[in-house]
C-alpha positions, 0 to 999 in steps of 0.5 A: 479515509483521509489520504493525500498523494505525495510525489517527488518527481514529474509524471513518468520520471524516476522518483519516490512517490507515496501517500500520507494518511491519518493513522487509524489508531491515532498513533504516529507511525511510518508504513512502507509500501512497495509496488508489486505487479499484482496485489492479489498475487502478493496477498497470497504470497504474504499469507503463504509466508506466514504474514497476515493481511490486516487491511484487505485490497482496496482502491485508491480511486484513479491511482491503483490498489493497495493492501496492508499486511503484518509480516511474521514479526508483526511489522506493518507494510503495504503493497500497491499496484498502479491502476488508473481505472481503480474506483 
């Protein structure tokens, strides 16, 4: 998957970071991704609240773990946990 990191600050400084990737269906879209303490824990919370995991946990090598979900209204969002050891 094509994916590029986007940072707005120097390492260790406050800022909003993220990534840019090509949409899997070719449609333009914005997907908000939020940092959580544990992707595994929050996948469970999302499912318990009626959400659906549409892209299971996967690594961003050297950066962390990410998963994508649909909330009960069908809004796509991501969850992310930093982990430099992710492969």
